[in-house]
GUGUMI-681293 format. One record per atom (N, C-alpha, C, O, CB): x, y, z; residue in one letter; atom name. Coordinates in pm, whole numbers, m for minus. Atoms other than C-alpha are relative to their C-alpha. Glycine has a CB too. Layout:
BEGIN
ATOM     c1     c2     c3 res atom
ATOM      X      Y      Z   A   CA
...
***
This chain:
BEGIN
ATOM     c1     c2     c3 res atom
ATOM     73   m103    m15   M    N
ATOM     23     34    m24   M   CA
ATOM    111    129     m2   M    C
ATOM    225    161     34   M    O
ATOM    m88    m22    132   M   CB
ATOM    m29   m129    m25   T    N
ATOM     48    341    m67   T   CA
ATOM    m96    126     50   T    C
ATOM   m217    147     41   T    O
ATOM     49     27   m107   T   CB
ATOM    153   m127    m55   E    N
ATOM    m52    693    112   E   CA
ATOM     45    115    m95   E    C
ATOM    156    165   m109   E    O
ATOM     m3     80    219   E   CB
ATOM     63   m116     m5   D    N
ATOM   m174    947    m31   D   CA
ATOM    m10    121     49   D    C
ATOM    m83    134    147   D    O
ATOM    m59    m18     14   D   CB
ATOM     m7   m124    m99   L    N
ATOM   m104   1318     61   L   CA
ATOM    m81     43     25   L    C
ATOM    m71    162     m3   L    O
ATOM     54     94    m17   L   CB
ATOM     67    m11    m59   D    N
ATOM   m376   1343    202   D   CA
ATOM    m48   m134    130   D    C
ATOM   m140   m131    211   D    O
ATOM    m66     45    m92   D   CB
ATOM    m15    129    m88   G    N
ATOM   m325    994    401   G   CA
ATOM    m68   m134    m34   G    C
ATOM    m60   m222     52   G    O
ATOM    m50     32    132   G   CB
ATOM     74     98     56   T    N
ATOM   m541    732    184   T   CA
ATOM     46    m72    m33   T    C
ATOM    139    m37   m106   T    O
ATOM    m63     11    m71   T   CB
ATOM    m72     63     63   A    N
ATOM   m440    428    107   A   CA
ATOM     27    m27   m131   A    C
ATOM    134    m67    m87   A    O
ATOM    m13    m66     35   A   CB
ATOM    m27     38     93   I    N
ATOM   m378    346   m233   I   CA
ATOM     72   m181    m28   I    C
ATOM    181   m229      3   I    O
ATOM     69    111    m27   I   CB
ATOM   m112    119     46   P    N
ATOM   m303     m7   m370   P   CA
ATOM    112      4    m38   P    C
ATOM    142    120    m10   P    O
ATOM    m24    m65    m85   P   CB
ATOM   m134     72     64   A    N
ATOM     32   m121   m518   A   CA
ATOM     32      7   m125   A    C
ATOM     67     80   m218   A    O
ATOM      4   m130     13   A   CB
ATOM     62    120     78   G    N
ATOM    m43   m406   m665   G   CA
ATOM    124    m58     m6   G    C
ATOM    175   m121    m99   G    O
ATOM    m81     21   m148   G   CB
ATOM   m165    117     22   F    N
ATOM    316   m537   m524   F   CA
ATOM    m17      7    135   F    C
ATOM     19    124    147   F    O
ATOM    195     59    m79   F   CB
ATOM     25    m24   m145   D    N
ATOM    246   m540   m132   D   CA
ATOM      1   m102     97   D    C
ATOM    m47   m100    210   D    O
ATOM   m115     56     15   D   CB
ATOM    m55     76    m12   V    N
ATOM    393   m855   m110   V   CA
ATOM    177     10     81   V    C
ATOM    234    114     50   V    O
ATOM    m29    m35   m119   V   CB
ATOM   m101    m18    m93   P    N
ATOM    728   m895    129   P   CA
ATOM     97    m58    m92   P    C
ATOM    100   m177   m123   P    O
ATOM    m17    m65    148   P   CB
ATOM    m68     40     42   V    N
ATOM    998   m872    m60   V   CA
ATOM    172    m97     43   V    C
ATOM    267    m45    102   V    O
ATOM    m21     88    m49   V   CB
ATOM   m139     10    m63   E    N
ATOM   1304  m1112     m1   E   CA
ATOM    145     67      8   E    C
ATOM    200     81   m101   E    O
ATOM     25    m89    m31   E   CB
ATOM   m154    m43     13   P    N
ATOM   1670   m961    103   P   CA
ATOM    136   m117   m127   P    C
ATOM    168   m234   m144   P    O
ATOM     56    m14    200   P   CB
ATOM    m79     89    129   L    N
ATOM   1912  m1050   m198   L   CA
ATOM     91    m57     88   L    C
ATOM    119      8    188   L    O
ATOM     84     89   m143   L   CB
ATOM    m61     36    m52   R    N
ATOM   2144  m1310    m85   R   CA
ATOM     78   m104    m71   R    C
ATOM     53   m205   m135   R    O
ATOM    m55    m13     89   R   CB
ATOM   m166     80    105   R    N
ATOM   2503  m1422   m220   R   CA
ATOM    100    m75    151   R    C
ATOM    116    m25    262   R    O
ATOM    157    202   m115   R   CB
ATOM   m106     38    m58   A    N
ATOM   2749  m1639    m51   A   CA
ATOM    134    m39   m117   A    C
ATOM    152    m32   m239   A    O
ATOM    m50   m118     90   A   CB
ATOM   m138     72    115   A    N
ATOM   3099  m1797   m156   A   CA
ATOM     68    m36     91   A    C
ATOM     49     33    192   A    O
ATOM    103     98   m114   A   CB
ATOM   m122     39    m58   H    N
ATOM   3401  m1990     12   H   CA
ATOM    124    m47   m106   H    C
ATOM    156    m87   m218   H    O
ATOM    m38   m113     94   H   CB
ATOM   m111    m43     82   Y    N
ATOM   3698  m1928     42   Y   CA
ATOM     85   m106     66   Y    C
ATOM     49   m148    177   Y    O
ATOM     52    165      6   Y   CB
ATOM   m135     87   m130   T    N
ATOM   4046  m2175    170   T   CA
ATOM    118     93     43   T    C
ATOM    229     78     94   T    O
ATOM    104   m155    m83   T   CB
ATOM   m119   m101    m71   G    N
ATOM   4242  m1925    260   G   CA
ATOM    122     43    m82   G    C
ATOM    209    119    m40   G    O
ATOM     67    m72    126   G   CB
ATOM   m112    m33     90   E    N
ATOM   4471  m1912    m44   E   CA
ATOM     11    111     65   E    C
ATOM    m41    167    161   E    O
ATOM    m14      8   m156   E   CB
ATOM   m104   m158     m4   P    N
ATOM   4710  m1618    m91   P   CA
ATOM    m96     16   m141   P    C
ATOM    m85    m62   m236   P    O
ATOM    242     m2    m20   P   CB
ATOM    112    m66     80   G    N
ATOM   4408  m1421   m310   G   CA
ATOM   m170     22     56   G    C
ATOM   m249    109     20   G    O
ATOM     m4    m91   m126   G   CB
ATOM     66     m1    m25   C    N
ATOM   4152  m1502   m135   C   CA
ATOM   m118    159     64   C    C
ATOM   m233    187     30   C    O
ATOM     49    m92     40   C   CB
ATOM     18    m56    m89   I    N
ATOM   4090  m1234     93   I   CA
ATOM   m100    131   m111   I    C
ATOM   m219    163   m100   I    O
ATOM    149     24     92   I   CB
ATOM     78    m68    105   A    N
ATOM   4063   m963   m265   A   CA
ATOM    m67    m27    m78   A    C
ATOM   m127     57   m145   A    O
ATOM     38     47    m56   A   CB
ATOM    129     69     44   A    N
ATOM   3853  m1230   m407   A   CA
ATOM   m160     73     56   A    C
ATOM   m252    144     16   A    O
ATOM     18   m160     64   A   CB
ATOM    116   m127    m89   A    N
ATOM   3624  m1107   m139   A   CA
ATOM   m109    116     14   A    C
ATOM   m227    147     34   A    O
ATOM     43     57     41   A   CB
ATOM    115   m140     m7   R    N
ATOM   3596   m793   m160   R   CA
ATOM    m22     27   m121   R    C
ATOM    m33    147   m146   R    O
ATOM     46    147     70   R   CB
ATOM     12    m35    152   S    N
ATOM   3546   m849   m569   S   CA
ATOM   m156    m68     m1   S    C
ATOM   m240    m18    m75   S    O
ATOM    137    m82   m123   S   CB
ATOM     83     38    m32   F    N
ATOM   3280  m1042   m475   F   CA
ATOM   m117     62    124   F    C
ATOM   m211    m14    148   F    O
ATOM     56    m94      7   F   CB
ATOM     67   m164    m41   A    N
ATOM   3102   m699   m243   A   CA
ATOM     m4     52    m19   A    C
ATOM    m77    134     36   A    O
ATOM     m6     73     51   A   CB
ATOM     26    m61     81   A    N
ATOM   3186   m544   m502   A   CA
ATOM   m154     32    m93   A    C
ATOM   m227    123   m130   A    O
ATOM     86    m42    m45   A   CB
ATOM     61     34    149   Q    N
ATOM   2991   m717   m746   Q   CA
ATOM   m151    m33     86   Q    C
ATOM   m244    m47      7   Q    O
ATOM     92   m163   m112   Q   CB
ATOM     91     70    m24   F    N
ATOM   2715   m834   m505   F   CA
ATOM    m33    192     34   F    C
ATOM   m122    218    m47   F    O
ATOM      8   m156    111   F   CB
ATOM     57   m146    m10   L    N
ATOM   2658   m360   m380   L   CA
ATOM    m39    m41   m211   L    C
ATOM   m118   m135   m224   L    O
ATOM    166    178     74   L   CB
ATOM      6    m11     71   D    N
ATOM   2650   m344   m765   D   CA
ATOM   m194   m100    m99   D    C
ATOM   m284    m58   m172   D    O
ATOM    149    m15     m3   D   CB
ATOM    153     86    m37   Q    N
ATOM   2333   m652   m771   Q   CA
ATOM    m87    101     72   Q    C
ATOM   m179    154     10   Q    O
ATOM     17   m147    116   Q   CB
ATOM    104   m110    m58   L    N
ATOM   2169   m409   m498   L   CA
ATOM    m33    157    m85   L    C
ATOM   m144    211    m92   L    O
ATOM     67     39    152   L   CB
ATOM     38    m76     94   R    N
ATOM   2205   m133   m725   R   CA
ATOM   m108    m56   m124   R    C
ATOM   m224    m18   m137   R    O
ATOM    123     43    m46   R   CB
ATOM     66     21    132   T    N
ATOM   2081   m279  m1040   T   CA
ATOM   m163    m92     59   T    C
ATOM   m276    m46     41   T    O
ATOM    127   m111   m124   T   CB
ATOM    211     45    m43   E    N
ATOM   1732   m527   m878   E   CA
ATOM    m39    109     99   E    C
ATOM   m136    170     53   E    O
ATOM    m46   m196    117   E   CB
ATOM     83    m63   m141   W    N
ATOM   1656   m299   m498   W   CA
ATOM     40    115    m53   W    C
ATOM     79    180     45   W    O
ATOM     45    m34    179   W   CB
ATOM    m24   m146    m31   C    N
ATOM   1745     71   m680   C   CA
ATOM     59     34    106   C    C
ATOM      3    123    170   C    O
ATOM   m103     68      6   C   CB
ATOM    m14      4   m149   A    N
ATOM   1941     51   m374   A   CA
ATOM    144    168    m39   A    C
ATOM    248    164   m105   A    O
ATOM     74   m220     88   A   CB
ATOM    m76    m62     14   G    N
ATOM   2103    391   m358   G   CA
ATOM    106     68    101   G    C
ATOM     89    157    184   G    O
ATOM    m55     52    m55   G   CB
ATOM   m167     36    m76   I    N
ATOM   2487    354   m217   I   CA
ATOM    116     89    m77   I    C
ATOM    173     86   m186   I    O
ATOM     56   m196    m25   I   CB
ATOM   m142    m88    m11   G    N
ATOM   2748    623   m145   G   CA
ATOM    108    m53    m28   G    C
ATOM    136   m173    m19   G    O
ATOM     33     50    120   G   CB
ATOM   m174     55     23   P    N
ATOM   3110    620   m238   P   CA
ATOM     53    m31    221   P    C
ATOM    157    m75    269   P    O
ATOM    145    216   m117   P   CB
ATOM    m76     13    m71   R    N
ATOM   3109    627    123   R   CA
ATOM    m42   m179     97   R    C
ATOM     36   m249    161   R    O
ATOM      0    149     70   R   CB
ATOM    110    172    m32   S    N
ATOM   2846    262    232   S   CA
ATOM     75    m31    m12   S    C
ATOM    157    m88     61   S    O
ATOM   m120    m87    m71   S   CB
ATOM   m118    153    113   G    N
ATOM   3035    137    m99   G   CA
ATOM    133    m40    116   G    C
ATOM    157   m152    162   G    O
ATOM    126    101   m218   G   CB
ATOM   m180     23    m70   D    N
ATOM   3406    178    108   D   CA
ATOM    m48   m112    136   D    C
ATOM    m28   m225    181   D    O
ATOM    102    210     92   D   CB
ATOM     42    118   m187   A    N
ATOM   3248     59    452   A   CA
ATOM     23   m131     15   A    C
ATOM     96   m201     85   A    O
ATOM   m169    m26     50   A   CB
ATOM     39     98     23   L    N
ATOM   3146   m186    354   L   CA
ATOM     46   m123    m76   L    C
ATOM      7   m239    m59   L    O
ATOM    m74     33    m26   L   CB
ATOM    m77     82     47   L    N
ATOM   3389   m331    117   L   CA
ATOM    141    m35    109   L    C
ATOM    215   m133    109   L    O
ATOM     29     59   m138   L   CB
ATOM    m54     30   m133   L    N
ATOM   3583   m263    456   L   CA
ATOM     44    m43    136   L    C
ATOM    139    m50    213   L    O
ATOM     m4     15      8   L   CB
ATOM      0    120   m114   V    N
ATOM   3443   m460    682   V   CA
ATOM    m62    m62    m37   V    C
ATOM   m164    m66     31   V    O
ATOM    m33      6    128   V   CB
ATOM    m55    162     53   V    N
ATOM   3431   m793    447   V   CA
ATOM    142      7    m58   V    C
ATOM    190    m74   m137   V    O
ATOM   m101    m70   m134   V   CB
ATOM   m120      9     50   S    N
ATOM   3754   m680    393   S   CA
ATOM    113    m92    122   S    C
ATOM    195   m181     97   S    O
ATOM     41    162    m35   S   CB
ATOM     m5    m49    m81   E    N
ATOM   3829   m650    750   E   CA
ATOM    m40   m191    128   E    C
ATOM     14   m228    233   E    O
ATOM   m103    155    m30   E   CB
ATOM     90     75    m11   L    N
ATOM   3615   m965    827   L   CA
ATOM     83   m186    m16   L    C
ATOM    107   m288     48   L    O
ATOM   m116     61   m119   L   CB
ATOM    m97     84     36   V    N
ATOM   3811  m1155    609   V   CA
ATOM    118    m11     19   V    C
ATOM    154   m129      9   V    O
ATOM      3     m5    m81   V   CB
ATOM   m208      9     m5   T    N
ATOM   4177  m1139    645   T   CA
ATOM    m88    m56    218   T    C
ATOM    m71   m178    214   T    O
ATOM    176    291    m44   T   CB
ATOM     m5     68   m136   N    N
ATOM   4059  m1247   1075   N   CA
ATOM    m25   m109    m51   N    C
ATOM     72   m182    m34   N    O
ATOM    m90     40    116   N   CB
ATOM     28    140     46   A    N
ATOM   3918  m1552    920   A   CA
ATOM    107    m24    m43   A    C
ATOM    172   m103     26   A    O
ATOM   m104    m31    m94   A   CB
ATOM    m63     49     62   D    N
ATOM   4130  m1592    738   D   CA
ATOM    200      5     48   D    C
ATOM    302     m9    m20   D    O
ATOM    m60     60   m120   D   CB
ATOM   m100    m31   m114   Q    N
ATOM   4412  m1536   1012   Q   CA
ATOM      8    m73    102   Q    C
ATOM    112   m130    137   Q    O
ATOM    m15    111     54   Q   CB
ATOM     32     77   m103   H    N
ATOM   4308  m1692   1260   H   CA
ATOM    m51   m142     16   H    C
ATOM    m14   m209    113   H    O
ATOM    m67     61     47   H   CB
ATOM     66     89    m21   S    N
ATOM   4111  m1968   1211   S   CA
ATOM    132    m96   m119   S    C
ATOM    230    m55   m183   S    O
ATOM   m182     30    m30   S   CB
ATOM    m53     80     65   N    N
ATOM   4220  m2311   1047   N   CA
ATOM     14   m159    m91   N    C
ATOM     52   m275   m106   N    O
ATOM     41     18     56   N   CB
ATOM     90    129    107   G    N
ATOM   4034  m2406    785   G   CA
ATOM    m82     83   m197   G    C
ATOM    m70    163   m290   G    O
ATOM   m207    m65    151   G   CB
ATOM     93   m132    133   P    N
ATOM   3817  m2253    489   P   CA
ATOM   m150     58     40   P    C
ATOM   m261     11     68   P    O
ATOM    m48    m94   m181   P   CB
ATOM    172    m82    m40   Y    N
ATOM   3552  m1995    556   Y   CA
ATOM    m71     50    m55   Y    C
ATOM    m49     68   m175   Y    O
ATOM    m21     90     69   Y   CB
ATOM    132     m9    126   I    N
ATOM   3228  m1890    435   I   CA
ATOM    m21    180      3   I    C
ATOM     m7    237    111   I    O
ATOM   m196   m110     64   I   CB
ATOM     54   m173    m10   L    N
ATOM   3124  m1468    341   L   CA
ATOM    m93    m85    m47   L    C
ATOM    m81   m181   m123   L    O
ATOM     62    164    m88   L   CB
ATOM    167    m55     29   E    N
ATOM   2734  m1433    338   E   CA
ATOM    m39    112     m4   E    C
ATOM    m39    177    101   E    O
ATOM    m91    m32     82   E   CB
ATOM     33   m159     18   L    N
ATOM   2624  m1113    214   L   CA
ATOM   m179    m14     m8   L    C
ATOM   m242   m120    m13   L    O
ATOM     87     81   m176   L   CB
ATOM    172      8    m77   E    N
ATOM   2237  m1047    284   E   CA
ATOM    m71    180    m43   E    C
ATOM    m35    253     49   E    O
ATOM     18    m27    250   E   CB
ATOM     63   m155     42   G    N
ATOM   2063   m674    149   G   CA
ATOM   m113     m7    m95   G    C
ATOM   m167    m84   m174   G    O
ATOM    113     99    m78   G   CB
ATOM    139    m73     75   T    N
ATOM   1799   m450     42   T   CA
ATOM     91    110    m30   T    C
ATOM    206     80    m63   T    O
ATOM   m164     48    102   T   CB
ATOM      5    m90     52   D    N
ATOM   1859   m153    m35   D   CA
ATOM      6    162    130   D    C
ATOM    m21    282    125   D    O
ATOM   m122    m39    m91   D   CB
ATOM     m9    m89   m155   T    N
ATOM   1926      2    350   T   CA
ATOM     92    m68     45   T    C
ATOM    174     23     57   T    O
ATOM   m130      7    115   T   CB
ATOM    m76     73    m17   F    N
ATOM   2146   m226    446   F   CA
ATOM     72   m111    m78   F    C
ATOM     77    m91   m200   F    O
ATOM    m40    m23     71   F   CB
ATOM    m55     84     14   V    N
ATOM   2335   m545    404   V   CA
ATOM    182    m30    113   V    C
ATOM    289     21    147   V    O
ATOM     m9     21   m149   V   CB
ATOM    m83     14    m99   G    N
ATOM   2457   m787    633   G   CA
ATOM    136    m74    m15   G    C
ATOM    131   m180    m78   G    O
ATOM    m71    m53     90   G   CB
ATOM   m138    150     25   V    N
ATOM   2810   m985    625   V   CA
ATOM     30    m79     92   V    C
ATOM    116    m54    176   V    O
ATOM    153     35    m26   V   CB
ATOM    m75    111    m53   C    N
ATOM   2852  m1272    765   C   CA
ATOM     47   m163    m54   C    C
ATOM     18   m251   m135   C    O
ATOM    m67    m13    102   C   CB
ATOM   m164     57     41   V    N
ATOM   3174  m1452    803   V   CA
ATOM    m16   m138     75   V    C
ATOM     m7   m123    197   V    O
ATOM    159    109     74   V   CB
ATOM    m35    141    m81   Y    N
ATOM   3176  m1846    926   Y   CA
ATOM    128    m60    m17   Y    C
ATOM    168    m79   m132   Y    O
ATOM    m93   m112    m39   Y   CB
ATOM   m101     61     33   D    N
ATOM   3497  m2008   1003   D   CA
ATOM     m9   m121    115   D    C
ATOM   m112   m150    177   D    O
ATOM    128     97     m7   D   CB
ATOM    m55    180    m24   S    N
ATOM   3637  m2355   1154   S   CA
ATOM     24     47    182   S    C
ATOM    m25    m13    278   S    O
ATOM    215    m73   m125   S   CB
ATOM    m64    m38   m171   S    N
ATOM   3809  m2153   1510   S   CA
ATOM   m135     62     75   S    C
ATOM   m209    157     51   S    O
ATOM    156    151      5   S   CB
ATOM    127     34    m97   A    N
ATOM   3551  m2217   1772   A   CA
ATOM     72    185    104   A    C
ATOM    m14    263    144   A    O
ATOM     13   m238    122   A   CB
ATOM    m15   m120    m29   A    N
ATOM   3771  m1883   1927   A   CA
ATOM    m25    112    m38   A    C
ATOM     20    159   m143   A    O
ATOM     69      9     10   A   CB
ATOM     40   m121     89   L    N
ATOM   3580  m1552   1929   L   CA
ATOM    117    100     27   L    C
ATOM    190    109    126   L    O
ATOM   m158     69     40   L   CB
ATOM    m61    m90    m14   P    N
ATOM   3754  m1286   1845   P   CA
ATOM      8     97     77   P    C
ATOM    m97    108    141   P    O
ATOM     m2     26    m63   P   CB
ATOM      9    m75   m165   R    N
ATOM   3884   m981   2132   R   CA
ATOM    m69    120   m152   R    C
ATOM    m90    104   m272   R    O
ATOM    215     54    152   R   CB
ATOM     m6   m108     m1   R    N
ATOM   3806   m643   2077   R   CA
ATOM     72    102     65   R    C
ATOM     28    173    156   R    O
ATOM    m75      8      6   R   CB
ATOM    m68   m130   m113   F    N
ATOM   4086   m405   2190   F   CA
ATOM     m8     52     11   F    C
ATOM     m9    117    m94   F    O
ATOM     69     55     30   F   CB
ATOM    m24   m119    m14   P    N
ATOM   4074   m125   2367   P   CA
ATOM      7    153   m104   P    C
ATOM    108    113   m162   P    O
ATOM     96    m31     47   P   CB
ATOM    m83   m115     62   R    N
ATOM   4149    216   2165   R   CA
ATOM     85      2     45   R    C
ATOM     88     18    167   R    O
ATOM    m31    117     m5   R   CB
ATOM    m69    m52    m11   D    N
ATOM   4451    251   2125   D   CA
ATOM    103     81   m141   D    C
ATOM    114     m1   m233   D    O
ATOM     32    m78     81   D   CB
ATOM    m59    m33    107   P    N
ATOM   4674    481   1850   P   CA
ATOM    158    m58    m36   P    C
ATOM    225    m83   m136   P    O
ATOM     m9    138      8   P   CB
ATOM   m191     90     30   Q    N
ATOM   5042    328   1950   Q   CA
ATOM    m39    m93    m52   Q    C
ATOM     15   m115   m160   Q    O
ATOM    119    m65    135   Q   CB
ATOM     m3    186     m3   R    N
ATOM   4918    m31   1937   R   CA
ATOM      5    m46   m160   R    C
ATOM   m107    m72   m202   R    O
ATOM   m176    m85     84   R   CB
ATOM    m10     79    127   V    N
ATOM   5041   m171   1551   V   CA
ATOM    m64    m99     m9   V    C
ATOM    m31   m212     27   V    O
ATOM    110    m38    m33   V   CB
ATOM    138    156     78   G    N
ATOM   4740   m391   1413   G   CA
ATOM    m82    m61    198   G    C
ATOM    m63    m45    319   G    O
ATOM    174   m253   m125   G   CB
ATOM     63     35   m136   R    N
ATOM   4495   m563   1640   R   CA
ATOM   m138    105    m10   R    C
ATOM   m232    100     69   R    O
ATOM    119     36    148   R   CB
ATOM     73    m87    m19   H    N
ATOM   4297   m274   1531   H   CA
ATOM   m155     12   m159   H    C
ATOM   m216    105   m212   H    O
ATOM    126    127     23   H   CB
ATOM    140     20     94   G    N
ATOM   4002   m481   1261   G   CA
ATOM    m69    m36     62   G    C
ATOM   m166     19     11   G    O
ATOM    m15    m79   m107   G   CB
ATOM    179    m23   m109   L    N
ATOM   3714   m551   1513   L   CA
ATOM    m33    188     53   L    C
ATOM   m136    248     83   L    O
ATOM     28   m122    223   L   CB
ATOM     33   m119    m73   E    N
ATOM   3799   m203   1629   E   CA
ATOM    m43     98    m84   E    C
ATOM    m68    215    m53   E    O
ATOM    104     49     76   E   CB
ATOM     18    m97    158   I    N
ATOM   3726    m72   1249   I   CA
ATOM   m140    m50    m63   I    C
ATOM   m217     23   m127   I    O
ATOM    146    m41   m141   I   CB
ATOM    116     59      4   V    N
ATOM   3449   m325   1212   V   CA
ATOM   m142     99     82   V    C
ATOM   m226    163     17   V    O
ATOM     36   m147     70   V   CB
ATOM     28    m66   m121   H    N
ATOM   3282   m166   1526   H   CA
ATOM    m10    184    m58   H    C
ATOM    m89    269    m17   H    O
ATOM    141    m45    127   H   CB
ATOM     69   m156    m13   A    N
ATOM   3283    186   1402   A   CA
ATOM    m53    m16   m138   A    C
ATOM   m131     77   m159   A    O
ATOM    114    157     27   A   CB
ATOM     71    m22     99   L    N
ATOM   3167    122   1076   L   CA
ATOM   m128    m56    m80   L    C
ATOM   m170    m31   m193   L    O
ATOM     71      2    m51   L   CB
ATOM    126    140    m51   A    N
ATOM   2867   m159   1150   A   CA
ATOM   m121     93    123   A    C
ATOM    m98    143    234   A    O
ATOM    122   m185    130   A   CB
ATOM     38    m30   m121   S    N
ATOM   2597    m43   1323   S   CA
ATOM    m58   m129     98   S    C
ATOM   m102   m111    211   S    O
ATOM    m99    106    m22   S   CB
ATOM     17     49   m115   E    N
ATOM   2532   m357   1469   E   CA
ATOM     85   m155     30   E    C
ATOM     12   m252     49   E    O
ATOM   m151     m3      9   E   CB
ATOM    m47    108    m12   V    N
ATOM   2828   m643   1517   V   CA
ATOM    m63   m112     91   V    C
ATOM   m158    m71    158   V    O
ATOM    111     28     28   V   CB
ATOM     39    184    m51   T    N
ATOM   2748  m1034   1672   T   CA
ATOM     74    m71      2   T    C
ATOM     63   m123   m109   T    O
ATOM    m82    m89    m68   T   CB
ATOM    m49     99     14   V    N
ATOM   2976  m1267   1726   V   CA
ATOM    m43   m154     75   V    C
ATOM    m43   m135    197   V    O
ATOM    107     44     20   V   CB
ATOM     27     61    m39   E    N
ATOM   2865  m1640   1804   E   CA
ATOM     87   m140     10   E    C
ATOM    146   m183    m90   E    O
ATOM    m93     20    m36   E   CB
ATOM    m52    178     32   R    N
ATOM   3006  m1988   1838   R   CA
ATOM    m94    m60    m85   R    C
ATOM   m205     m8    m72   R    O
ATOM      2   m112    143   R   CB
ATOM     55     71    129   V    N
ATOM   2863  m2227   1526   V   CA
ATOM     15   m127     32   V    C
ATOM    106   m145    113   V    O
ATOM     69     29   m136   V   CB
ATOM    m98    141    m54   P    N
ATOM   2891  m2639   1560   P   CA
ATOM    115     17    m79   P    C
ATOM    209      6     m1   P    O
ATOM    m67   m169    m30   P   CB
ATOM   m114    m59     91   V    N
ATOM   3167  m2541   1262   V   CA
ATOM    108     38     93   V    C
ATOM    203    m37    110   V    O
ATOM    m45    133    m90   V   CB
ATOM    m52    m44    m38   G    N
ATOM   3313  m2310   1472   G   CA
ATOM    m45    138     38   G    C
ATOM    m74    139    158   G    O
ATOM     74    m28    m53   G   CB
ATOM     49   m113     m7   K    N
ATOM   3199  m1928   1451   K   CA
ATOM      1     73    m84   K    C
ATOM     72     67   m184   K    O
ATOM     30     48     71   K   CB
ATOM     84   m106     96   R    N
ATOM   3035  m1664   1298   R   CA
ATOM    m14    146     24   R    C
ATOM    m73    164    130   R    O
ATOM   m136    m37     m4   R   CB
ATOM    m29   m139    m48   V    N
ATOM   3080  m1281   1317   V   CA
ATOM   m118     11    m96   V    C
ATOM   m138    m74   m183   V    O
ATOM    161     89    m19   V   CB
ATOM     62    m95     32   R    N
ATOM   2811  m1053   1209   R   CA
ATOM      0    125    m41   R    C
ATOM    m82    196     18   R    O
ATOM    m36      1     50   R   CB
ATOM     92   m187     16   A    N
ATOM   2776   m694   1080   A   CA
ATOM     m8     65    m47   A    C
ATOM     84    109   m116   A    O
ATOM     m3     95     44   A   CB
ATOM     m8    m76    181   V    N
ATOM   2597   m474    861   V   CA
ATOM    m14    135     59   V    C
ATOM    m20    200    163   V    O
ATOM   m156    m43   m149   V   CB
ATOM    m43   m152    m18   V    N
ATOM   2622   m183    781   V   CA
ATOM   m114     21    m90   V    C
ATOM   m179    m58   m158   V    O
ATOM    169     63    m48   V   CB
ATOM    169    m52     33   A    N
ATOM   2326     87    683   A   CA
ATOM     96     27   m171   A    C
ATOM    217     49   m180   A    O
ATOM   m103    202    129   A   CB
ATOM      2   m126    188   L    N
ATOM   2370    234    266   L   CA
ATOM   m116     94     21   L    C
ATOM   m226    101     74   L    O
ATOM    m57   m107   m202   L   CB
ATOM     29   m120      0   G    N
ATOM   2324    525    204   G   CA
ATOM     36     95   m129   G    C
ATOM    126     51   m202   G    O
ATOM     55     40    110   G   CB
ATOM    m42     36    113   G    N
ATOM   2341    710    m75   G   CA
ATOM     82    213     16   G    C
ATOM     65    324    m34   G    O
ATOM   m156    m77   m141   G   CB
ATOM    m88   m151    m73   D    N
ATOM   2605    996    130   D   CA
ATOM     61     43   m155   D    C
ATOM    131    143   m168   D    O
ATOM    171    m42    157   D   CB
***
């Protein structure tokens, strides 16, 4: 339903809930996987622009690619096996899930500009509206939600 200027409901003909766009990719951890995951996410954004008419500005698009890079890099460095990247999005958000085989939950360190390295989760928390970490039967799942906008 769509509302007219006076608040009257006008049938729009497509009041059926629409499923978010979902894509997943599997990575072995071999060299080039992190770049491949970023490319996969960039293609996903292009598909959201096309299929969802999502207005994705440069800042939110770059934020999404950085979140993907950080989460996949963490899985690549800290797990003992392959990992899976799942993306789910609409015209307003993209959920990024990374599954890996390590049951060790990542640690978010306090902000420290003097520290070299270990800023990945700090960056993800700064860019995402929501971050969750949970153990799953195969290891763990880290999920971040990035808001999209025409910034």
